C-alpha positions in Angstrom: -19.5 3.5 39.6 -16.6 6.4 38.7 -12.9 6.5 38.9 -10.6 9.7 37.8 -6.9 8.1 37.0 -5.5 11.7 37.3 -5.2 12.8 34.1 -6.8 9.7 32.3 -10.4 8.8 31.3 -12.8 7.3 33.9 -15.5 5.5 33.2 -19.5 6.0 34.7 -22.8 3.6 34.3 -25.9 5.4 33.6 -29.3 3.7 33.8 -31.8 5.5 31.4 -35.0 5.5 32.7 -38.3 5.5 30.5 -39.7 8.9 32.6 -36.1 10.4 32.0 -36.1 9.5 28.3 -39.0 11.8 27.9 -40.9 14.3 30.0 -44.7 14.3 30.4 -44.8 17.2 28.0 -43.6 15.2 25.0 -45.3 11.9 25.9 -48.3 12.6 24.0 -46.1 13.1 20.8 -44.1 10.2 21.3 -47.0 7.8 21.9 -48.9 9.2 19.1 -45.4 8.3 16.8 -45.7 4.9 18.6 -49.2 3.7 17.2 -48.9 6.1 14.0 -49.0 2.8 12.0 -51.9 1.4 13.4 -54.0 4.6 13.3 -57.2 2.9 11.2 -57.8 0.0 13.4 -57.8 2.3 16.3 -60.7 4.8 15.5 -63.1 1.5 16.1 -61.3 0.6 19.5 -62.5 1.7 23.0 -60.0 3.6 24.7 -59.2 1.1 28.1 -57.6 2.3 31.3 -57.4 -1.8 32.4 -53.7 -2.8 33.3 -53.2 -4.9 30.8 -53.8 -1.5 28.2 -51.2 0.0 30.3 -48.9 -2.4 29.8 -49.4 -2.4 26.0 -48.8 1.6 26.1 -45.1 1.1 27.9 -44.2 -1.5 25.3 -45.4 0.8 22.5 -43.6 3.7 24.1 -40.3 1.4 24.4 -40.8 0.3 20.6 -41.3 4.2 19.6 -37.6 4.9 22.0 -35.8 2.6 20.8 -37.1 0.6 17.6 -36.7 3.3 14.9 -35.6 6.6 14.4 -37.5 9.4 15.9 -39.7 12.1 13.1 -37.8 15.1 13.0 -40.8 17.2 14.8 -41.2 14.8 17.1 -37.6 15.0 17.8 -37.6 18.5 18.1 -40.7 18.6 20.9 -38.5 16.1 22.9 -35.5 18.3 22.5 -37.1 20.9 23.5 -38.5 19.1 26.6 -35.3 17.6 27.5 -33.3 21.1 27.5 -36.1 22.6 30.3 -36.3 19.7 32.2 -33.2 17.7 31.6 -33.4 13.9 30.1 -32.5 12.6 26.7 -33.5 11.9 23.3 -34.5 8.8 22.5 -33.1 7.8 18.9 -32.1 4.0 18.5 -28.1 3.4 19.9 -26.1 6.3 21.9 -23.2 5.2 21.1 -21.0 8.2 20.8 -23.1 10.5 21.7 -22.4 13.4 24.5 -23.1 12.8 28.1 -23.0 16.0 30.5 -23.2 15.8 34.5 -25.1 17.6 36.8 -23.8 19.7 39.5 -20.5 19.5 37.5 -18.2 20.0 34.7 -17.7 16.4 33.9 -18.6 15.2 30.2 -18.3 11.8 29.0 -18.9 9.6 25.7 -21.5 6.5 25.4 -18.9 3.8 24.2 -21.9 1.1 24.9 -25.5 1.3 24.8 -27.4 -1.8 25.8 -30.9 -1.1 26.8 -31.5 0.4 29.5 -28.0 1.3 30.6 -25.3 3.1 29.0 -21.6 2.9 29.7 -19.8 6.0 29.4 -16.0 6.9 29.3 -15.5 10.1 31.3 -13.3 12.8 29.3 -9.8 13.3 30.2 -9.2 15.9 33.4 -6.4 18.1 31.9 -2.8 17.7 33.1 -2.3 20.3 35.9 -6.1 20.8 36.6 -8.1 19.9 39.7 -9.7 16.3 39.8 -13.4 16.6 38.3 -16.0 16.0 40.7 -17.5 12.3 41.6 -20.1 12.0 38.9 -21.7 8.8 41.2 -25.0 9.0 41.9 -25.8 12.5 40.3 -28.1 12.8 37.3 -27.0 13.5 33.6 -28.4 14.6 30.0 -27.6 12.8 26.9 -27.1 15.0 23.7 -28.0 13.8 20.1 -25.2 15.1 19.5 -21.9 12.8 18.8 -18.4 13.7 20.2 -16.2 14.5 17.4 -12.4 15.1 16.7 -11.1 17.3 13.7 -8.5 14.7 12.0 -7.4 17.7 9.5 -5.4 18.7 12.6 -3.9 15.4 13.6 -1.1 15.4 10.7 1.4 11.9 10.2 3.9 12.2 13.3 1.0 12.8 15.6 0.7 10.8 18.9 -3.0 11.8 20.3 -5.3 10.0 22.6 -9.0 9.4 21.5 -9.8 12.9 21.8 -7.1 13.9 19.3 -5.1 15.3 22.0 -1.3 15.9 21.3 0.5 12.9 23.9 4.4 12.3 24.6 5.2 9.0 25.6 7.6 9.2 28.4 10.7 6.7 28.8 8.7 4.5 31.0 5.7 3.9 28.7 3.7 6.7 30.5 2.2 9.1 28.4 1.5 13.0 29.0 0.1 15.9 27.1 2.1 17.8 25.1 2.4 20.6 21.9 0.4 19.7 19.1 1.9 18.2 15.7 0.4 21.0 13.9 -0.7 23.6 16.3 -4.5 25.1 15.2 -5.9 27.7 17.0 -9.7 27.7 17.4 -10.1 29.2 20.8 -12.6 31.8 18.8 -14.5 29.3 17.4 -15.9 27.4 20.4 -19.5 27.8 21.4 -18.8 27.8 25.2 -22.7 27.1 26.1 -22.9 23.8 23.3 -19.3 23.0 23.4 -19.0 23.2 19.9 -15.5 23.5 18.3 -13.0 22.4 16.0 -9.9 21.6 17.2 -10.4 23.8 20.1 -10.5 23.3 24.2 -14.1 24.2 25.9 -14.5 26.6 28.7 -13.5 23.6 30.8 -10.2 22.7 29.6 -11.9 19.6 28.1 -11.0 18.9 24.5 -14.7 17.7 23.0 -16.4 18.7 19.8 -19.9 17.4 19.1 -21.4 17.0 15.6 -24.3 15.4 14.2 -24.7 12.7 11.2 -26.8 15.7 9.2 -23.1 17.0 8.2 -21.4 16.2 4.8 -18.4 14.2 5.8 -16.2 15.3 2.5 -16.6 18.8 3.5 -16.1 19.1 7.2 -13.5 18.9 9.5 -15.2 17.6 12.4 -15.8 14.0 11.9 -18.0 11.6 15.1 -15.7 9.1 16.4 -18.5 6.6 16.4 -19.3 6.6 12.8 -21.9 3.9 11.5 -20.2 1.7 8.9 -20.4 2.8 5.5 -23.9 1.8 3.6 -24.2 -0.4 0.6 -24.7 2.4 -1.7 -21.1 4.2 -0.5 -19.2 1.3 -1.5 -17.8 -0.5 -4.5 -16.0 -3.4 -5.3 -12.4 -4.6 -3.7 -10.0 -4.5 -6.9 -6.8 -3.4 -5.8 -4.3 -5.3 -3.5 -2.6 -4.1 -0.7 0.9 -5.4 -0.8 2.2 -6.4 2.5 6.0 -6.7 1.3 5.7 -9.9 3.8 5.3 -12.7 0.8 4.0 -15.2 2.5 1.0 -13.1 3.7 0.8 -11.6 -0.3 1.0 -15.3 -1.7 -1.1 -17.0 0.5 -3.5 -14.6 2.4 -3.7 -11.5 0.0 -5.2 -7.8 1.5 -7.3 -6.2 -0.9 -7.7 -2.4 0.0 -11.1 -1.8 1.7 -11.4 -5.2 3.3 -10.8 -6.3 7.1 -8.2 -8.9 8.4 -8.0 -10.3 11.4 -4.2 -11.6 12.8 -4.6 -14.0 15.1 -1.5 -15.4 17.3 -0.3 -15.8 20.9 0.6 -12.7 23.4 3.6 -11.2 22.1 7.4 -11.2 24.7 8.6 -8.3 25.0 12.1 -9.5 26.3 13.9 -9.2 23.2 15.8 -12.4 23.5 12.9 -14.4 23.3 10.9 -12.4 20.4 12.6 -14.6 17.5 11.0 -17.8 19.3 7.4 -15.9 19.7 5.0 -14.9 17.1 5.6 -11.5 17.5 2.6 -10.6 16.0 3.6 -6.7 16.2 7.0 -6.9 15.2 5.5 -8.4 11.6 2.6 -5.7 11.6 5.4 -3.1 12.1 7.3 -4.5 9.4 4.1 -4.4 7.3 3.7 -1.0 7.9 7.1 0.1 6.9 7.1 -1.9 3.5 3.8 -0.1 2.7 5.2 3.0 3.4 8.8 2.7 2.0 7.2 1.4 -1.2 4.7 3.9 -1.7 7.1 6.8 -0.5 7.6 8.3 -3.6 4.4 8.2 -5.8 1.3 9.9 -5.9 -0.9 7.3 -4.0 -1.9 9.4 -1.0 -1.8 6.9 0.9 -1.4 6.9 4.7 -1.0 4.5 7.5 -2.7 4.7 11.4 -2.0 2.8 14.2 -4.3 2.2 17.1 -3.0 0.9 20.7 -5.7 0.0 22.7 -3.3 -1.6 25.6 -2.7 0.7 29.0 0.1 -1.2 29.5 3.3 1.2 29.9 5.5 -1.8 28.7 3.8 -2.8 25.5 3.2 1.3 24.6 6.7 1.3 25.1 7.6 -1.2 23.3 5.8 -0.2 19.8 7.3 3.2 20.0 10.2 1.7 20.1 9.9 -0.4 16.9 8.5 2.0 14.8 11.3 4.4 15.5 13.7 1.7 14.9 11.7 1.3 11.7 12.1 4.9 10.9 8.3 5.4 10.3 7.2 7.1 13.4 7.0 10.3 11.6 4.7 8.7 8.8 1.9 7.4 10.6 -0.9 8.5 12.6 -0.3 7.0 16.4 -3.7 6.7 18.8 -2.6 5.8 22.4 -4.7 4.9 25.8 -3.9 7.1 28.3 -4.0 4.5 30.9 -0.9 4.1 33.1 -0.9 0.4 34.8 0.7 -2.8 34.3 -0.7 -5.8 32.1 -4.3 -6.0 31.6 -6.3 -9.6 32.7 -8.0 -11.3 30.2 -10.9 -11.0 32.9 -13.4 -13.5 33.2 -17.0 -13.4 31.8 -20.3 -12.2 33.3 -20.4 -15.1 36.4 -17.4 -13.5 37.9 -17.9 -12.4 41.4 -16.3 -8.7 40.8 -16.2 -5.9 38.2 -12.9 -4.6 38.3 -13.6 -0.8 37.8 -10.0 -0.8 36.3 -10.6 -2.9 33.8 -13.6 -1.1 32.7 -12.0 2.3 32.5 -9.1 0.7 30.4 -11.8 -1.6 28.3 -14.0 1.7 27.7 -10.9 3.7 26.6 -9.7 0.7 24.5 -13.0 0.6 22.4 -12.8 4.9 22.0 -9.2 4.3 20.8 -10.0 2.1 18.2 -13.2 4.2 16.5 -11.0 7.2 16.7 -8.1 5.4 14.9 -10.7 4.6 12.4 -12.4 8.2 12.1 -9.3 10.0 11.2 -8.5 7.2 8.5 -12.1 7.5 7.3 -11.5 11.3 7.1 -8.1 10.9 4.8 -9.9 8.7 2.5 -13.3 10.4 1.7 -11.5 13.7 1.7 -8.8 12.9 -0.4 -9.6 10.1 -2.4 -6.4 8.2 -0.6 -5.8 4.8 0.6 -5.7 4.6 4.4 -4.5 1.3 6.4 -5.8 0.9 10.1 -3.7 -1.2 12.5 -6.1 -2.0 15.9 -3.9 -3.9 18.2 -5.8 -5.4 19.7 -9.3 -6.2 20.0 -9.1 -8.4 23.0 -10.3 -5.4 25.1 -13.4 -4.8 23.0 -14.1 -8.4 24.8 -13.2 -7.4 27.7 -15.9 -4.2 28.2 -18.6 -6.6 26.4 -17.9 -8.5 29.7 -18.2 -5.8 31.8 -21.5 -4.7 30.4 -22.8 -8.0 31.1 -21.8 -8.3 34.2 -23.3 -5.0 35.2 -26.7 -6.1 33.6 -26.8 -9.4 35.8 -25.9 -7.5 39.0 -28.8 -5.4 38.2 -31.5 -7.5 36.7 -30.5 -11.1 37.2 -28.9 -13.7 35.2 -32.8 -14.2 33.2 -32.1 -10.9 31.9 -29.1 -11.5 29.7 -29.2 -14.1 27.0 -27.4 -17.5 27.8 -24.8 -17.1 25.0 -23.7 -13.6 26.5 -23.1 -15.5 30.0 -21.1 -18.3 28.7 -19.1 -16.2 26.8 -19.6 -16.6 23.3 -21.3 -14.2 20.6 -25.1 -13.6 20.9 -26.3 -11.6 17.8 -26.5 -8.4 20.1 -22.5 -9.1 20.4 -21.6 -9.6 16.7 -23.7 -6.0 16.0 -21.3 -4.3 18.9 -18.2 -5.6 17.2 -19.5 -5.1 13.7 -19.8 -1.8 14.7 -15.7 -1.5 14.2 -14.8 -4.6 11.9 -17.4 -3.2 9.2 -15.6 0.1 9.3 -13.3 -1.3 6.1 -14.7 -0.3 2.9 -13.6 0.4 -0.9 -15.2 3.5 -1.2 -17.1 4.4 -4.8 -16.2 7.1 -7.0 -19.0 8.9 -5.6 -17.3 9.1 -2.4 -14.3 9.9 -3.8 -12.8 6.2 -4.6 -10.6 5.9 -1.5 -10.4 2.9 0.8 -9.9 2.0 4.6 -8.4 -1.4 5.4 -8.4 -2.4 8.7 -6.1 -4.7 10.0 -7.3 -6.4 13.4 -5.1 -8.3 15.8 -6.2 -10.7 18.1 -4.3 -12.3 21.1 -5.2 -15.7 21.9 -4.1 -17.1 25.5 -1.1 -18.7 26.3 -0.2 -22.4 26.3 -0.1 -23.1 30.0 0.3 -27.0 29.9 3.8 -28.5 31.0 5.7 -29.7 28.3 5.4 -34.0 28.2 3.7 -36.5 30.3 6.7 -37.4 32.7 6.8 -40.4 32.0 2.7 -41.2 32.8 0.0 -42.5 30.3 -1.9 -39.9 28.8 -5.6 -39.7 29.9 -8.2 -40.1 27.4 -11.5 -38.2 27.2 -15.1 -39.5 26.2 -17.0 -37.9 24.0 -19.3 -36.9 26.8 -16.9 -34.5 28.3 -17.0 -32.2 25.1 -21.1 -31.9 25.4 -20.7 -27.8 27.0 -18.6 -27.2 24.1 -19.7 -25.6 20.5 -21.2 -27.1 18.1 -18.2 -26.8 15.4 -16.0 -28.5 18.5 -18.2 -31.7 19.0 -18.4 -32.4 15.3 -14.9 -32.8 15.2 -15.2 -34.3 17.8 -17.3 -36.7 16.5 -15.2 -37.2 13.2 -12.0 -38.4 15.6 -14.5 -40.9 17.0 -15.7 -42.3 13.9 -11.9 -42.5 12.7 -11.1 -44.3 16.2 -8.3 -41.6 17.4 -8.1 -41.4 21.0 -9.0 -38.2 22.4 -5.8 -37.5 24.2 -4.4 -34.4 25.1 -1.7 -34.8 22.5 -3.9 -35.3 19.5 -6.6 -32.8 20.8 -4.0 -30.0 21.0 -2.6 -31.0 17.7 -6.1 -30.1 15.8 -6.6 -27.1 18.2 -9.3 -28.5 20.3 -9.4 -27.4 23.6 -9.5 -29.6 26.7 -12.7 -30.5 28.4 -11.0 -29.0 32.1 -12.7 -27.1 34.5 -9.7 -24.9 35.5 -10.1 -21.5 34.9 -7.0 -21.5 32.7 -8.3 -24.0 30.1 -11.9 -22.3 30.5 -10.3 -19.0 29.9 -8.3 -20.6 26.6 -12.0 -22.4 25.5 -13.6 -19.0 25.7 -10.5 -17.3 23.8 -10.9 -19.7 20.6 -14.6 -19.1 20.9 -14.5 -15.9 20.2 -12.3 -15.8 17.8 -14.2 -18.2 15.6 -17.3 -15.8 16.1 -14.8 -12.8 15.1 -13.5 -14.8 11.8 -17.4 -15.3 11.0 -17.5 -11.1 10.5 -14.4 -10.6 8.7 -12.9 -10.6 5.4 -10.0 -13.2 6.4 -7.6 -13.9 8.8 -4.2 -14.5 9.2 -3.1 -17.3 12.0 0.6 -16.9 13.4 1.3 -20.0 15.2 3.7 -20.5 18.4 4.4 -23.8 18.0 5.7 -22.8 14.1 7.7 -19.7 15.3 9.6 -22.3 18.0 10.1 -24.2 15.2 12.0 -21.7 13.1 9.1 -21.0 10.5 9.4 -16.9 9.8 6.8 -15.6 9.5 5.0 -18.4 11.5 2.0 -18.4 9.2 -0.2 -21.6 9.4 -1.4 -21.9 5.7 -4.6 -24.7 6.9 -6.1 -21.5 9.2 -5.4 -18.7 7.2 -7.5 -17.2 4.2 -8.8 -14.5 2.5 -12.4 -14.5 1.5 -12.0 -11.6 -0.9 -12.3 -12.9 -4.8 -13.8 -16.2 -3.3 -16.6 -16.8 -5.7 -18.4 -15.9 -8.7 -17.2 -12.4 -8.6 -13.5 -13.0 -8.6 -12.8 -11.3 -12.0 -13.6 -7.9 -10.7 -13.2 -8.2 -6.9 -9.8 -9.7 -6.2 -7.1 -8.7 -3.3 -4.2 -10.5 -4.7 -1.2 -8.4 -7.2 -2.0 -9.6 -10.9 2.1 -10.1 -11.2 1.8 -12.6 -8.1 -1.4 -14.5 -9.4 0.5 -15.1 -12.4 3.5 -16.3 -10.3 1.6 -18.3 -7.8 -0.7 -20.2 -9.5 -2.3 -22.9 -7.1 0.5 -22.0 -4.4 -1.9 -22.5 -2.1 -3.2 -25.9 -2.6 0.4 -27.7 -3.5 1.3 -26.0 -0.6 -1.0 -27.2 1.9 -0.9 -30.5 0.0 2.7 -30.9 1.0 2.2 -29.6 4.4 -0.2 -32.5 4.9 1.6 -35.1 4.1 4.8 -34.2 6.3 1.7 -33.9 9.3 0.2 -37.2 8.6 2.3 -39.8 6.5 5.0 -42.2 7.8 8.7 -42.0 7.3 8.0 -44.0 4.3 5.3 -42.6 2.4 7.2 -39.2 3.4 10.0 -40.9 1.0 7.6 -41.8 -2.0 6.5 -38.2 -1.7 10.0 -36.4 -1.6 8.9 -34.5 -4.9 6.1 -32.7 -3.0 8.0 -32.3 -0.1 11.0 -30.6 -2.1 8.2 -27.9 -3.8 7.3 -27.4 0.2 10.6 -26.7 1.0 11.6 -24.6 -2.1 8.7 -22.6 -1.1 9.4 -22.0 2.4 12.3 -20.9 1.3 11.1 -18.4 -1.3 8.9 -17.3 1.6 11.5 -17.3 4.6 12.2 -13.5 5.8 12.6 -12.1 9.1 10.3 -9.6 10.6 12.7 -6.5 9.8 13.4 -7.8 6.2 11.7 -5.4 3.9 10.7 -6.9 0.0 8.7 -5.2 -2.8 6.6 -7.4 -4.9 9.1 -7.7 -7.4 11.2 -9.6 -5.0 8.6 -11.5 -4.0 7.7 -12.5 -7.8 11.4 -13.5 -8.2 11.8 -15.8 -5.3 8.2 -17.9 -5.6 8.7 -18.1 -9.6 12.5 -19.7 -8.9 10.9 -21.8 -6.3 7.8 -22.9 -9.0 10.8 -23.5 -11.7 12.6 -25.8 -9.6 15.6 -23.2 -9.4 15.9 -23.7 -5.8 16.1 -27.6 -5.4 19.9 -27.6 -5.9 20.0 -25.2 -3.0 17.9 -27.2 -0.9 20.3 -30.2 -1.4 23.1 -28.7 -0.6 21.5 -27.5 2.7 20.0 -24.0 2.1 17.0 -24.7 3.8 14.4 -22.1 5.4 15.9 -20.2 8.0 19.8 -21.1 6.9 22.3 -18.5 6.3 23.0 -20.4 3.3 19.8 -20.4 2.1 19.1 -16.5 2.9 22.7 -15.6 0.9 20.8 -17.8 -2.0 17.8 -15.9 -2.2 19.3 -12.2 -1.4 22.1 -13.1 -4.5 19.3 -14.0 -6.9 17.3 -10.9 -6.1 20.2 -8.5 -6.6 21.0 -10.0 -9.8 17.7 -10.4 -11.2 17.4 -6.7 -10.3 20.2 -6.1 -12.4 20.2 -8.0 -15.1 16.1 -7.3 -15.6 15.5 -3.9 -14.3 12.8 -3.3 -16.9 10.6 -6.0 -15.6 11.3 -5.2 -12.1 10.4 -1.7 -12.7 6.9 -3.0 -14.6 5.8 -4.9 -11.8 6.4 -1.9 -9.1 4.8 0.7 -11.4 1.9 -1.8 -12.3 1.7 -4.8 -10.1 1.3 -6.8 -13.3 3.6 -9.0 -15.1 3.2 -9.6 -18.6 3.8 -13.0 -20.4 7.3 -11.5 -22.2 8.0 -10.2 -18.0 7.8 -13.5 -17.0 10.3 -15.0 -19.5 12.8 -12.2 -19.0 12.4 -12.8 -15.3 12.8 -16.8 -16.0 15.9 -16.4 -18.4 17.5 -14.2 -15.4 16.9 -17.0 -12.5 18.2 -19.5 -14.8 21.2 -17.3 -15.6 21.5 -16.7 -12.1 22.0 -20.6 -11.1 23.7 -21.6 -14.3 26.4 -19.6 -13.1 27.3 -22.0 -10.3 25.2 -20.0 -7.5 
């Protein structure tokens, strides 16, 4: 299947046959390699020609092709044969390799490989050029070389596609080609036969460079889009905090430079009149970006930020560009966009779906390429400068869509028996975990031998909306039986068992409160169940998650971070002395904040009114911390501001404000916090400077802050 979208990338599915992998002239070499480990045993064996032996030979050949890398001699032999006869050099995973189609100038890149089928993203047809010939039904060759980009030609402020071509975003959110941010002249450096070049245009007008993994990535300007995850020998401990400027995140779920972090929540609403009542994931991440950029603008940190927007929806694209412009940081980041120009993508189905949407396949394939390119540009900065790269991938849902598409094609070609049950049901097989790990594990804190830089990955994941109607129209709620949950994951069944033992009715209201999907067979509920199950799979592969809750947003919590489902796993365990994600200054102020805060939240969620009165002290501490952490999605905070607000809450100085009605989200509460920060900055400026320059707070500095805070409130504020 293939399609061309008038300037946007398109999609092709290629079946790789064993007879195509190795021409007859190279078969003997490959077979010898496959049986090398058993050479001594073969000496006394008779050569058999029966069907059973022939089948064993096929198995050995498959092992040679896909089980391990080829020795150089074998690779050279097969390359020569492939160049003469066509075909592909087989060497492990084909993802990222260059694909050339016979009888046309069309080229592409493998974005997913599930033996024996590769899924190819065909490259953009240049604007104004004639559409390429349809590649459907044609033969192709797959090179061992990887499609690459030139990150050095993509400076801050650039807006590019997955191949590094400069883009312009029009008013309606659609994209068109534009002049590059920093023009490069590399036409003379392009090899017209191989297509090799650096930042150049090949003879067919397609911006394509190819590279091999043998290159030293610290010196070359060309970097493959799909790079293997960093090796253990290349990485060090995560020991430096990345201050987001969002107090709730820095205090409850701190992020270290070089870790990956999921940001989970419901879909954003692009309607400006309702943004205050939604989780506004993208808005918070733009604020995160702005805080990082502004708080590091005048130092020598060599920090750079990168944003990969995978959506092909023009409204989403336009919304992001408006937010970046409004925040004043568009010229400070590199933005990688999809070139798709269409409406909102569906969450779309599992392997059991009846049809496969070509549009969905193309959009998902380019989304995967956009994420990979964003990481490659960021890695180049970290490895060549020793600086810190912050990468936002918005979002991961289209990665799952591509996986579902590949499963559907496998089922179409080979039947359901050829696909593992987990993939058919939409959950995470080991193969799918490897597919996602190829992105999630590209985060790293590189050791000194690799320059000491870091790549931090912030990965957004969108949950389906809750389509249940509010209330039950006066009717009695249905009660489910434990057997209704038999087809759900083991974790959910274990939680159901606990509810049954506690004699908690299995009603929709009770299940919704603790985020257990209803055992409904409706398409909407089934999609929600699969989405939550997929999020659990992602969580198990990540270093932590920030969960933004829609209900908390509607209740006025800002940011709507759910502390019971948000956590960082960096710095948890025996290595906490040398491996920490939180800033030392906050660590000395926060103490056991997470435990105390969650304890107070539990009291409010489960206790009766009389019990709440008996635990008024805990409730008051909760409200004080909520006030200290409350901020709007466009509000900038420095680390010193966070320390001041949290220290005031922990020492009880905000209790009087709360007693007078200054709760989180009120004008009175905001005025109290803003006034406090301004006063302390003026009266303890030396300590504030110490915090910003060292990210630490000495005992003497803490005493000075406490005195300044006490002085502010003693003056009647």
